[in-house]
PAPA-498909 format. One record per atom (N, C-alpha, C): residue number from 0; residue in one letter; atom name; x, y, z. Coordinates in Angstrom, 2 decimals. Atoms other than C-alpha are relative to their C-alpha. Layout:
N
<site><pos>NUM</pos><code>A</code><site>CA</site><x>X</x><y>Y</y><z>Z</z></site>
...
end
This chain:
87
<site><pos>0</pos><code>M</code><site>N</site><x>-0.50</x><y>-0.13</y><z>1.36</z></site>
<site><pos>0</pos><code>M</code><site>CA</site><x>50.19</x><y>106.61</y><z>115.66</z></site>
<site><pos>0</pos><code>M</code><site>C</site><x>1.44</x><y>0.49</y><z>0.00</z></site>
<site><pos>1</pos><code>S</code><site>N</site><x>-1.36</x><y>-0.52</y><z>-0.02</z></site>
<site><pos>1</pos><code>S</code><site>CA</site><x>53.34</x><y>108.54</y><z>116.58</z></site>
<site><pos>1</pos><code>S</code><site>C</site><x>1.00</x><y>-1.07</y><z>0.43</z></site>
<site><pos>2</pos><code>R</code><site>N</site><x>-0.90</x><y>1.09</y><z>-0.38</z></site>
<site><pos>2</pos><code>R</code><site>CA</site><x>54.79</x><y>105.41</y><z>118.21</z></site>
<site><pos>2</pos><code>R</code><site>C</site><x>0.37</x><y>-0.84</y><z>-1.21</z></site>
<site><pos>3</pos><code>V</code><site>N</site><x>-0.25</x><y>0.78</y><z>1.21</z></site>
<site><pos>3</pos><code>V</code><site>CA</site><x>54.46</x><y>103.58</y><z>114.92</z></site>
<site><pos>3</pos><code>V</code><site>C</site><x>1.00</x><y>0.73</y><z>-0.89</z></site>
<site><pos>4</pos><code>L</code><site>N</site><x>-0.92</x><y>-0.78</y><z>0.83</z></site>
<site><pos>4</pos><code>L</code><site>CA</site><x>56.19</x><y>106.39</y><z>113.01</z></site>
<site><pos>4</pos><code>L</code><site>C</site><x>1.39</x><y>0.07</y><z>0.60</z></site>
<site><pos>5</pos><code>K</code><site>N</site><x>-1.30</x><y>-0.03</y><z>-0.67</z></site>
<site><pos>5</pos><code>K</code><site>CA</site><x>58.96</x><y>106.36</y><z>115.60</z></site>
<site><pos>5</pos><code>K</code><site>C</site><x>0.83</x><y>-1.23</y><z>-0.36</z></site>
<site><pos>6</pos><code>Y</code><site>N</site><x>-0.72</x><y>1.25</y><z>0.26</z></site>
<site><pos>6</pos><code>Y</code><site>CA</site><x>59.87</x><y>102.74</y><z>114.79</z></site>
<site><pos>6</pos><code>Y</code><site>C</site><x>0.20</x><y>-0.30</y><z>-1.47</z></site>
<site><pos>7</pos><code>V</code><site>N</site><x>-0.11</x><y>0.28</y><z>1.43</z></site>
<site><pos>7</pos><code>V</code><site>CA</site><x>59.50</x><y>102.85</y><z>110.99</z></site>
<site><pos>7</pos><code>V</code><site>C</site><x>1.43</x><y>0.17</y><z>-0.51</z></site>
<site><pos>8</pos><code>P</code><site>N</site><x>-1.37</x><y>-0.12</y><z>0.50</z></site>
<site><pos>8</pos><code>P</code><site>CA</site><x>63.02</x><y>104.24</y><z>110.28</z></site>
<site><pos>8</pos><code>P</code><site>C</site><x>0.93</x><y>-1.10</y><z>0.53</z></site>
<site><pos>9</pos><code>R</code><site>N</site><x>-0.83</x><y>1.06</y><z>-0.57</z></site>
<site><pos>9</pos><code>R</code><site>CA</site><x>64.58</x><y>101.68</y><z>112.62</z></site>
<site><pos>9</pos><code>R</code><site>C</site><x>-0.24</x><y>-1.33</y><z>-0.69</z></site>
<site><pos>10</pos><code>V</code><site>N</site><x>0.34</x><y>1.24</y><z>0.69</z></site>
<site><pos>10</pos><code>V</code><site>CA</site><x>62.75</x><y>98.82</y><z>110.96</z></site>
<site><pos>10</pos><code>V</code><site>C</site><x>0.57</x><y>0.03</y><z>-1.42</z></site>
<site><pos>11</pos><code>A</code><site>N</site><x>-0.53</x><y>-0.12</y><z>1.36</z></site>
<site><pos>11</pos><code>A</code><site>CA</site><x>63.79</x><y>100.13</y><z>107.53</z></site>
<site><pos>11</pos><code>A</code><site>C</site><x>1.51</x><y>-0.24</y><z>-0.01</z></site>
<site><pos>12</pos><code>V</code><site>N</site><x>-1.45</x><y>0.22</y><z>-0.08</z></site>
<site><pos>12</pos><code>V</code><site>CA</site><x>67.46</x><y>100.22</y><z>108.57</z></site>
<site><pos>12</pos><code>V</code><site>C</site><x>0.30</x><y>-1.46</y><z>0.28</z></site>
<site><pos>13</pos><code>F</code><site>N</site><x>-0.20</x><y>1.41</y><z>-0.30</z></site>
<site><pos>13</pos><code>F</code><site>CA</site><x>67.19</x><y>96.74</y><z>110.02</z></site>
<site><pos>13</pos><code>F</code><site>C</site><x>-0.21</x><y>-0.86</y><z>-1.24</z></site>
<site><pos>14</pos><code>L</code><site>N</site><x>0.29</x><y>0.78</y><z>1.21</z></site>
<site><pos>14</pos><code>L</code><site>CA</site><x>65.64</x><y>95.36</y><z>106.84</z></site>
<site><pos>14</pos><code>L</code><site>C</site><x>1.07</x><y>0.23</y><z>-1.07</z></site>
<site><pos>15</pos><code>A</code><site>N</site><x>-1.08</x><y>-0.26</y><z>0.95</z></site>
<site><pos>15</pos><code>A</code><site>CA</site><x>68.31</x><y>97.07</y><z>104.73</z></site>
<site><pos>15</pos><code>A</code><site>C</site><x>1.24</x><y>-0.80</y><z>0.39</z></site>
<site><pos>16</pos><code>G</code><site>N</site><x>-1.13</x><y>0.81</y><z>-0.46</z></site>
<site><pos>16</pos><code>G</code><site>CA</site><x>70.97</x><y>95.34</y><z>106.87</z></site>
<site><pos>16</pos><code>G</code><site>C</site><x>-0.19</x><y>-1.46</y><z>-0.32</z></site>
<site><pos>17</pos><code>V</code><site>N</site><x>0.29</x><y>1.40</y><z>0.32</z></site>
<site><pos>17</pos><code>V</code><site>CA</site><x>69.28</x><y>91.98</y><z>106.42</z></site>
<site><pos>17</pos><code>V</code><site>C</site><x>0.18</x><y>-0.25</y><z>-1.49</z></site>
<site><pos>18</pos><code>A</code><site>N</site><x>-0.14</x><y>0.15</y><z>1.45</z></site>
<site><pos>18</pos><code>A</code><site>CA</site><x>69.13</x><y>92.52</y><z>102.65</z></site>
<site><pos>18</pos><code>A</code><site>C</site><x>1.47</x><y>0.03</y><z>-0.40</z></site>
<site><pos>19</pos><code>A</code><site>N</site><x>-1.44</x><y>-0.08</y><z>0.32</z></site>
<site><pos>19</pos><code>A</code><site>CA</site><x>72.81</x><y>93.52</y><z>102.53</z></site>
<site><pos>19</pos><code>A</code><site>C</site><x>0.70</x><y>-1.29</y><z>0.40</z></site>
<site><pos>20</pos><code>G</code><site>N</site><x>-0.60</x><y>1.27</y><z>-0.44</z></site>
<site><pos>20</pos><code>G</code><site>CA</site><x>73.75</x><y>90.43</y><z>104.53</z></site>
<site><pos>20</pos><code>G</code><site>C</site><x>-0.35</x><y>-1.15</y><z>-0.93</z></site>
<site><pos>21</pos><code>A</code><site>N</site><x>0.41</x><y>1.06</y><z>0.92</z></site>
<site><pos>21</pos><code>A</code><site>CA</site><x>71.76</x><y>88.20</y><z>102.21</z></site>
<site><pos>21</pos><code>A</code><site>C</site><x>0.74</x><y>0.11</y><z>-1.33</z></site>
<site><pos>22</pos><code>L</code><site>N</site><x>-0.72</x><y>-0.17</y><z>1.27</z></site>
<site><pos>22</pos><code>L</code><site>CA</site><x>73.41</x><y>89.70</y><z>99.14</z></site>
<site><pos>22</pos><code>L</code><site>C</site><x>1.46</x><y>-0.41</y><z>0.11</z></site>
<site><pos>23</pos><code>T</code><site>N</site><x>-1.41</x><y>0.37</y><z>-0.15</z></site>
<site><pos>23</pos><code>T</code><site>CA</site><x>76.94</x><y>89.31</y><z>100.47</z></site>
<site><pos>23</pos><code>T</code><site>C</site><x>0.15</x><y>-1.49</y><z>0.24</z></site>
<site><pos>24</pos><code>S</code><site>N</site><x>-0.04</x><y>1.43</y><z>-0.25</z></site>
<site><pos>24</pos><code>S</code><site>CA</site><x>76.18</x><y>85.80</y><z>101.65</z></site>
<site><pos>24</pos><code>S</code><site>C</site><x>-0.13</x><y>-0.78</y><z>-1.31</z></site>
<site><pos>25</pos><code>S</code><site>N</site><x>0.18</x><y>0.71</y><z>1.27</z></site>
<site><pos>25</pos><code>S</code><site>CA</site><x>74.98</x><y>84.75</y><z>98.21</z></site>
<site><pos>25</pos><code>S</code><site>C</site><x>1.22</x><y>0.17</y><z>-0.90</z></site>
<site><pos>26</pos><code>R</code><site>N</site><x>-1.20</x><y>-0.20</y><z>0.81</z></site>
<site><pos>26</pos><code>R</code><site>CA</site><x>78.08</x><y>86.25</y><z>96.59</z></site>
<site><pos>26</pos><code>R</code><site>C</site><x>1.14</x><y>-0.89</y><z>0.49</z></site>
<site><pos>27</pos><code>R</code><site>N</site><x>-1.05</x><y>0.86</y><z>-0.54</z></site>
<site><pos>27</pos><code>R</code><site>CA</site><x>80.35</x><y>84.29</y><z>98.90</z></site>
<site><pos>27</pos><code>R</code><site>C</site><x>-0.20</x><y>-1.44</y><z>-0.43</z></site>
<site><pos>28</pos><code>K</code><site>N</site><x>0.29</x><y>1.37</y><z>0.39</z></site>
<site><pos>28</pos><code>K</code><site>CA</site><x>78.61</x><y>81.06</y><z>98.01</z></site>
<site><pos>28</pos><code>K</code><site>C</site><x>0.31</x><y>-0.25</y><z>-1.46</z></site>
<site><pos>29</pos><code>R</code><site>N</site><x>-0.24</x><y>0.16</y><z>1.44</z></site>
<site><pos>29</pos><code>R</code><site>CA</site><x>78.98</x><y>81.66</y><z>94.26</z></site>
<site><pos>29</pos><code>R</code><site>C</site><x>1.46</x><y>-0.21</y><z>-0.32</z></site>
<site><pos>30</pos><code>G</code><site>N</site><x>-1.42</x><y>0.18</y><z>0.27</z></site>
<site><pos>30</pos><code>G</code><site>CA</site><x>82.72</x><y>81.86</y><z>94.39</z></site>
<site><pos>30</pos><code>G</code><site>C</site><x>0.80</x><y>1.12</y><z>0.62</z></site>
<site><pos>31</pos><code>G</code><site>N</site><x>-0.86</x><y>-0.99</y><z>-0.61</z></site>
<site><pos>31</pos><code>G</code><site>CA</site><x>85.54</x><y>83.62</y><z>96.03</z></site>
<site><pos>31</pos><code>G</code><site>C</site><x>0.98</x><y>0.57</y><z>-1.00</z></site>
<site><pos>32</pos><code>I</code><site>N</site><x>-1.02</x><y>-0.59</y><z>0.83</z></site>
<site><pos>32</pos><code>I</code><site>CA</site><x>88.61</x><y>85.25</y><z>94.69</z></site>
<site><pos>32</pos><code>I</code><site>C</site><x>0.82</x><y>-1.11</y><z>-0.65</z></site>
<site><pos>33</pos><code>T</code><site>N</site><x>-0.77</x><y>1.02</y><z>0.72</z></site>
<site><pos>33</pos><code>T</code><site>CA</site><x>90.56</x><y>83.32</y><z>92.08</z></site>
<site><pos>33</pos><code>T</code><site>C</site><x>1.46</x><y>0.08</y><z>0.42</z></site>
<site><pos>34</pos><code>S</code><site>N</site><x>-1.42</x><y>0.07</y><z>-0.36</z></site>
<site><pos>34</pos><code>S</code><site>CA</site><x>94.16</x><y>82.28</y><z>92.52</z></site>
<site><pos>34</pos><code>S</code><site>C</site><x>0.79</x><y>1.10</y><z>-0.69</z></site>
<site><pos>35</pos><code>A</code><site>N</site><x>-0.72</x><y>-1.05</y><z>0.73</z></site>
<site><pos>35</pos><code>A</code><site>CA</site><x>95.36</x><y>84.69</y><z>89.83</z></site>
<site><pos>35</pos><code>A</code><site>C</site><x>-0.29</x><y>1.37</y><z>0.60</z></site>
<site><pos>36</pos><code>A</code><site>N</site><x>0.37</x><y>-1.28</y><z>-0.61</z></site>
<site><pos>36</pos><code>A</code><site>CA</site><x>93.46</x><y>87.55</y><z>91.42</z></site>
<site><pos>36</pos><code>A</code><site>C</site><x>0.68</x><y>0.15</y><z>1.36</z></site>
<site><pos>37</pos><code>A</code><site>N</site><x>-0.67</x><y>-0.05</y><z>-1.31</z></site>
<site><pos>37</pos><code>A</code><site>CA</site><x>94.91</x><y>86.65</y><z>94.82</z></site>
<site><pos>37</pos><code>A</code><site>C</site><x>1.48</x><y>0.32</y><z>-0.18</z></site>
<site><pos>38</pos><code>Q</code><site>N</site><x>-1.43</x><y>-0.28</y><z>0.26</z></site>
<site><pos>38</pos><code>Q</code><site>CA</site><x>98.45</x><y>86.64</y><z>93.40</z></site>
<site><pos>38</pos><code>Q</code><site>C</site><x>0.19</x><y>1.44</y><z>-0.43</z></site>
<site><pos>39</pos><code>D</code><site>N</site><x>-0.08</x><y>-1.40</y><z>0.43</z></site>
<site><pos>39</pos><code>D</code><site>CA</site><x>97.82</x><y>89.97</y><z>91.71</z></site>
<site><pos>39</pos><code>D</code><site>C</site><x>-0.17</x><y>0.95</y><z>1.17</z></site>
<site><pos>40</pos><code>L</code><site>N</site><x>0.21</x><y>-0.81</y><z>-1.19</z></site>
<site><pos>40</pos><code>L</code><site>CA</site><x>96.52</x><y>91.40</y><z>94.97</z></site>
<site><pos>40</pos><code>L</code><site>C</site><x>1.22</x><y>-0.02</y><z>0.91</z></site>
<site><pos>41</pos><code>K</code><site>N</site><x>-1.21</x><y>0.10</y><z>-0.82</z></site>
<site><pos>41</pos><code>K</code><site>CA</site><x>99.55</x><y>90.10</y><z>96.88</z></site>
<site><pos>41</pos><code>K</code><site>C</site><x>1.14</x><y>0.81</y><z>-0.60</z></site>
<site><pos>42</pos><code>H</code><site>N</site><x>-1.05</x><y>-0.77</y><z>0.68</z></site>
<site><pos>42</pos><code>H</code><site>CA</site><x>101.86</x><y>91.63</y><z>94.27</z></site>
<site><pos>42</pos><code>H</code><site>C</site><x>-0.23</x><y>1.51</y><z>0.18</z></site>
<site><pos>43</pos><code>S</code><site>N</site><x>0.33</x><y>-1.41</y><z>-0.18</z></site>
<site><pos>43</pos><code>S</code><site>CA</site><x>100.06</x><y>94.96</y><z>94.52</z></site>
<site><pos>43</pos><code>S</code><site>C</site><x>0.30</x><y>0.46</y><z>1.43</z></site>
<site><pos>44</pos><code>V</code><site>N</site><x>-0.27</x><y>-0.35</y><z>-1.40</z></site>
<site><pos>44</pos><code>V</code><site>CA</site><x>100.30</x><y>94.94</y><z>98.31</z></site>
<site><pos>44</pos><code>V</code><site>C</site><x>1.50</x><y>0.08</y><z>0.25</z></site>
<site><pos>45</pos><code>A</code><site>N</site><x>-1.45</x><y>-0.03</y><z>-0.16</z></site>
<site><pos>45</pos><code>A</code><site>CA</site><x>104.02</x><y>94.10</y><z>98.18</z></site>
<site><pos>45</pos><code>A</code><site>C</site><x>0.59</x><y>1.24</y><z>-0.65</z></site>
<site><pos>46</pos><code>N</code><site>N</site><x>-0.47</x><y>-1.20</y><z>0.69</z></site>
<site><pos>46</pos><code>N</code><site>CA</site><x>104.57</x><y>96.91</y><z>95.67</z></site>
<site><pos>46</pos><code>N</code><site>C</site><x>-0.30</x><y>1.24</y><z>0.82</z></site>
<site><pos>47</pos><code>L</code><site>N</site><x>0.39</x><y>-1.14</y><z>-0.83</z></site>
<site><pos>47</pos><code>L</code><site>CA</site><x>102.68</x><y>99.35</y><z>97.89</z></site>
<site><pos>47</pos><code>L</code><site>C</site><x>0.87</x><y>0.08</y><z>1.25</z></site>
<site><pos>48</pos><code>E</code><site>N</site><x>-0.85</x><y>0.01</y><z>-1.19</z></site>
<site><pos>48</pos><code>E</code><site>CA</site><x>104.69</x><y>98.27</y><z>100.95</z></site>
<site><pos>48</pos><code>E</code><site>C</site><x>1.40</x><y>0.51</y><z>-0.32</z></site>
<site><pos>49</pos><code>S</code><site>N</site><x>-1.34</x><y>-0.47</y><z>0.35</z></site>
<site><pos>49</pos><code>S</code><site>CA</site><x>107.98</x><y>98.86</y><z>99.14</z></site>
<site><pos>49</pos><code>S</code><site>C</site><x>-0.01</x><y>1.50</y><z>-0.30</z></site>
<site><pos>50</pos><code>R</code><site>N</site><x>0.10</x><y>-1.45</y><z>0.26</z></site>
<site><pos>50</pos><code>R</code><site>CA</site><x>106.82</x><y>102.28</y><z>97.93</z></site>
<site><pos>50</pos><code>R</code><site>C</site><x>-0.14</x><y>0.78</y><z>1.29</z></site>
<site><pos>51</pos><code>L</code><site>N</site><x>0.15</x><y>-0.67</y><z>-1.29</z></site>
<site><pos>51</pos><code>L</code><site>CA</site><x>105.77</x><y>103.21</y><z>101.46</z></site>
<site><pos>51</pos><code>L</code><site>C</site><x>1.32</x><y>0.02</y><z>0.77</z></site>
<site><pos>52</pos><code>A</code><site>N</site><x>-1.29</x><y>0.05</y><z>-0.68</z></site>
<site><pos>52</pos><code>A</code><site>CA</site><x>109.13</x><y>102.09</y><z>102.85</z></site>
<site><pos>52</pos><code>A</code><site>C</site><x>0.96</x><y>1.01</y><z>-0.62</z></site>
<site><pos>53</pos><code>A</code><site>N</site><x>-0.87</x><y>-0.97</y><z>0.67</z></site>
<site><pos>53</pos><code>A</code><site>CA</site><x>110.96</x><y>104.18</y><z>100.23</z></site>
<site><pos>53</pos><code>A</code><site>C</site><x>-0.41</x><y>1.42</y><z>0.37</z></site>
<site><pos>54</pos><code>Q</code><site>N</site><x>0.48</x><y>-1.33</y><z>-0.37</z></site>
<site><pos>54</pos><code>Q</code><site>CA</site><x>108.78</x><y>107.19</y><z>101.04</z></site>
<site><pos>54</pos><code>Q</code><site>C</site><x>0.37</x><y>0.32</y><z>1.44</z></site>
<site><pos>55</pos><code>E</code><site>N</site><x>-0.36</x><y>-0.22</y><z>-1.40</z></site>
<site><pos>55</pos><code>E</code><site>CA</site><x>109.40</x><y>106.75</y><z>104.76</z></site>
<site><pos>55</pos><code>E</code><site>C</site><x>1.49</x><y>0.30</y><z>0.13</z></site>
<site><pos>56</pos><code>S</code><site>N</site><x>-1.44</x><y>-0.25</y><z>-0.03</z></site>
<site><pos>56</pos><code>S</code><site>CA</site><x>113.14</x><y>106.60</y><z>104.17</z></site>
<site><pos>56</pos><code>S</code><site>C</site><x>0.32</x><y>1.39</y><z>-0.52</z></site>
<site><pos>57</pos><code>A</code><site>N</site><x>-0.23</x><y>-1.34</y><z>0.55</z></site>
<site><pos>57</pos><code>A</code><site>CA</site><x>113.04</x><y>109.73</y><z>102.02</z></site>
<site><pos>57</pos><code>A</code><site>C</site><x>-0.44</x><y>1.08</y><z>0.98</z></site>
<site><pos>58</pos><code>N</code><site>N</site><x>0.48</x><y>-0.97</y><z>-0.98</z></site>
<site><pos>58</pos><code>N</code><site>CA</site><x>110.99</x><y>111.56</y><z>104.65</z></site>
<site><pos>58</pos><code>N</code><site>C</site><x>0.94</x><y>0.09</y><z>1.20</z></site>
<site><pos>59</pos><code>T</code><site>N</site><x>-0.94</x><y>0.01</y><z>-1.12</z></site>
<site><pos>59</pos><code>T</code><site>CA</site><x>113.39</x><y>110.52</y><z>107.42</z></site>
<site><pos>59</pos><code>T</code><site>C</site><x>1.25</x><y>0.79</y><z>-0.36</z></site>
<site><pos>60</pos><code>D</code><site>N</site><x>-1.18</x><y>-0.73</y><z>0.46</z></site>
<site><pos>60</pos><code>D</code><site>CA</site><x>116.33</x><y>111.82</y><z>105.39</z></site>
<site><pos>60</pos><code>D</code><site>C</site><x>-0.28</x><y>1.49</y><z>-0.10</z></site>
<site><pos>61</pos><code>R</code><site>N</site><x>0.37</x><y>-1.40</y><z>0.17</z></site>
<site><pos>61</pos><code>R</code><site>CA</site><x>114.53</x><y>115.05</y><z>104.55</z></site>
<site><pos>61</pos><code>R</code><site>C</site><x>-0.16</x><y>0.69</y><z>1.35</z></site>
<site><pos>62</pos><code>F</code><site>N</site><x>0.18</x><y>-0.59</y><z>-1.32</z></site>
<site><pos>62</pos><code>F</code><site>CA</site><x>113.52</x><y>115.70</y><z>108.16</z></site>
<site><pos>62</pos><code>F</code><site>C</site><x>1.33</x><y>0.13</y><z>0.75</z></site>
<site><pos>63</pos><code>G</code><site>N</site><x>-1.32</x><y>-0.10</y><z>-0.61</z></site>
<site><pos>63</pos><code>G</code><site>CA</site><x>117.07</x><y>114.99</y><z>109.31</z></site>
<site><pos>63</pos><code>G</code><site>C</site><x>0.76</x><y>1.22</y><z>-0.51</z></site>
<site><pos>64</pos><code>R</code><site>N</site><x>-0.66</x><y>-1.18</y><z>0.57</z></site>
<site><pos>64</pos><code>R</code><site>CA</site><x>118.40</x><y>117.62</y><z>106.92</z></site>
<site><pos>64</pos><code>R</code><site>C</site><x>-0.64</x><y>1.29</y><z>0.51</z></site>
<site><pos>65</pos><code>I</code><site>N</site><x>0.69</x><y>-1.19</y><z>-0.50</z></site>
<site><pos>65</pos><code>I</code><site>CA</site><x>115.75</x><y>120.10</y><z>108.06</z></site>
<site><pos>65</pos><code>I</code><site>C</site><x>0.40</x><y>0.27</y><z>1.45</z></site>
<site><pos>66</pos><code>E</code><site>N</site><x>-0.40</x><y>-0.19</y><z>-1.40</z></site>
<site><pos>66</pos><code>E</code><site>CA</site><x>116.61</x><y>119.53</y><z>111.72</z></site>
<site><pos>66</pos><code>E</code><site>C</site><x>1.43</x><y>0.51</y><z>0.10</z></site>
<site><pos>67</pos><code>A</code><site>N</site><x>-1.38</x><y>-0.48</y><z>-0.01</z></site>
<site><pos>67</pos><code>A</code><site>CA</site><x>120.32</x><y>120.03</y><z>110.97</z></site>
<site><pos>67</pos><code>A</code><site>C</site><x>0.05</x><y>1.48</y><z>-0.37</z></site>
<site><pos>68</pos><code>R</code><site>N</site><x>0.03</x><y>-1.42</y><z>0.38</z></site>
<site><pos>68</pos><code>R</code><site>CA</site><x>119.56</x><y>123.31</y><z>109.22</z></site>
<site><pos>68</pos><code>R</code><site>C</site><x>-0.60</x><y>0.86</y><z>1.09</z></site>
<site><pos>69</pos><code>L</code><site>N</site><x>0.58</x><y>-0.75</y><z>-1.11</z></site>
<site><pos>69</pos><code>L</code><site>CA</site><x>117.36</x><y>124.42</y><z>112.11</z></site>
<site><pos>69</pos><code>L</code><site>C</site><x>1.01</x><y>0.19</y><z>1.12</z></site>
<site><pos>70</pos><code>D</code><site>N</site><x>-1.03</x><y>-0.12</y><z>-1.03</z></site>
<site><pos>70</pos><code>D</code><site>CA</site><x>120.17</x><y>123.70</y><z>114.57</z></site>
<site><pos>70</pos><code>D</code><site>C</site><x>1.06</x><y>1.01</y><z>-0.42</z></site>
<site><pos>71</pos><code>E</code><site>N</site><x>-0.98</x><y>-0.95</y><z>0.52</z></site>
<site><pos>71</pos><code>E</code><site>CA</site><x>122.58</x><y>125.63</y><z>112.36</z></site>
<site><pos>71</pos><code>E</code><site>C</site><x>-0.52</x><y>1.44</y><z>0.11</z></site>
<site><pos>72</pos><code>H</code><site>N</site><x>0.59</x><y>-1.34</y><z>-0.08</z></site>
<site><pos>72</pos><code>H</code><site>CA</site><x>120.24</x><y>128.61</y><z>112.17</z></site>
<site><pos>72</pos><code>H</code><site>C</site><x>-0.15</x><y>0.44</y><z>1.46</z></site>
<site><pos>73</pos><code>A</code><site>N</site><x>0.14</x><y>-0.35</y><z>-1.42</z></site>
<site><pos>73</pos><code>A</code><site>CA</site><x>119.62</x><y>128.49</y><z>115.94</z></site>
<site><pos>73</pos><code>A</code><site>C</site><x>1.34</x><y>0.43</y><z>0.58</z></site>
<site><pos>74</pos><code>S</code><site>N</site><x>-1.31</x><y>-0.40</y><z>-0.52</z></site>
<site><pos>74</pos><code>S</code><site>CA</site><x>123.34</x><y>128.63</y><z>116.65</z></site>
<site><pos>74</pos><code>S</code><site>C</site><x>0.43</x><y>1.34</y><z>-0.59</z></site>
<site><pos>75</pos><code>K</code><site>N</site><x>-0.32</x><y>-1.30</y><z>0.60</z></site>
<site><pos>75</pos><code>K</code><site>CA</site><x>123.78</x><y>131.52</y><z>114.20</z></site>
<site><pos>75</pos><code>K</code><site>C</site><x>-0.82</x><y>1.11</y><z>0.66</z></site>
<site><pos>76</pos><code>L</code><site>N</site><x>0.87</x><y>-0.98</y><z>-0.63</z></site>
<site><pos>76</pos><code>L</code><site>CA</site><x>120.85</x><y>133.33</y><z>115.79</z></site>
<site><pos>76</pos><code>L</code><site>C</site><x>0.48</x><y>0.31</y><z>1.42</z></site>
<site><pos>77</pos><code>A</code><site>N</site><x>-0.50</x><y>-0.21</y><z>-1.35</z></site>
<site><pos>77</pos><code>A</code><site>CA</site><x>122.37</x><y>132.86</y><z>119.24</z></site>
<site><pos>77</pos><code>A</code><site>C</site><x>1.23</x><y>0.92</y><z>-0.01</z></site>
<site><pos>78</pos><code>D</code><site>N</site><x>-1.18</x><y>-0.83</y><z>0.10</z></site>
<site><pos>78</pos><code>D</code><site>CA</site><x>125.55</x><y>134.64</y><z>118.03</z></site>
<site><pos>78</pos><code>D</code><site>C</site><x>-0.30</x><y>1.45</y><z>-0.40</z></site>
<site><pos>79</pos><code>V</code><site>N</site><x>0.38</x><y>-1.35</y><z>0.42</z></site>
<site><pos>79</pos><code>V</code><site>CA</site><x>123.66</x><y>137.71</y><z>116.78</z></site>
<site><pos>79</pos><code>V</code><site>C</site><x>-0.16</x><y>0.86</y><z>1.25</z></site>
<site><pos>80</pos><code>P</code><site>N</site><x>0.16</x><y>-0.86</y><z>-1.18</z></site>
<site><pos>80</pos><code>P</code><site>CA</site><x>124.01</x><y>140.62</y><z>119.22</z></site>
<site><pos>80</pos><code>P</code><site>C</site><x>-1.40</x><y>0.59</y><z>0.05</z></site>
<site><pos>81</pos><code>T</code><site>N</site><x>1.34</x><y>-0.56</y><z>-0.19</z></site>
<site><pos>81</pos><code>T</code><site>CA</site><x>120.81</x><y>142.00</y><z>120.67</z></site>
<site><pos>81</pos><code>T</code><site>C</site><x>0.10</x><y>1.46</y><z>0.38</z></site>
<site><pos>82</pos><code>L</code><site>N</site><x>0.05</x><y>-1.41</y><z>-0.33</z></site>
<site><pos>82</pos><code>L</code><site>CA</site><x>119.80</x><y>145.60</y><z>121.20</z></site>
<site><pos>82</pos><code>L</code><site>C</site><x>-0.57</x><y>0.22</y><z>1.38</z></site>
<site><pos>83</pos><code>S</code><site>N</site><x>0.60</x><y>-0.15</y><z>-1.32</z></site>
<site><pos>83</pos><code>S</code><site>CA</site><x>118.08</x><y>144.93</y><z>124.52</z></site>
<site><pos>83</pos><code>S</code><site>C</site><x>1.08</x><y>-0.03</y><z>1.06</z></site>
<site><pos>84</pos><code>P</code><site>N</site><x>-0.99</x><y>0.01</y><z>-1.08</z></site>
<site><pos>84</pos><code>P</code><site>CA</site><x>120.12</x><y>145.86</y><z>127.56</z></site>
<site><pos>84</pos><code>P</code><site>C</site><x>-0.37</x><y>-1.07</y><z>1.04</z></site>
<site><pos>85</pos><code>G</code><site>N</site><x>0.22</x><y>0.97</y><z>-1.06</z></site>
<site><pos>85</pos><code>G</code><site>CA</site><x>120.51</x><y>143.24</y><z>130.21</z></site>
<site><pos>85</pos><code>G</code><site>C</site><x>-0.13</x><y>-1.43</y><z>-0.47</z></site>
<site><pos>86</pos><code>L</code><site>N</site><x>0.09</x><y>1.39</y><z>0.45</z></site>
<site><pos>86</pos><code>L</code><site>CA</site><x>120.36</x><y>140.15</y><z>128.04</z></site>
<site><pos>86</pos><code>L</code><site>C</site><x>1.32</x><y>-0.59</y><z>-0.23</z></site>
end
């Protein structure tokens, strides 16, 4: 009896996969994406790509300014006298 209970969850998952495959298969046969929807999707993707490129450019500029300020602070810190003897 315990062997049967061991396989029940696996069979249930398998049957759920078969059902999901059948549902997606029937949806594909009914019709795909329309031309207008495809154009809208392409436009949205192009818009997203341009926004990502602008964000990447802004981040590059921002990180460049941060690195320049860090270098400036490091050089100022190097000029500060220390209280430790021998350095």
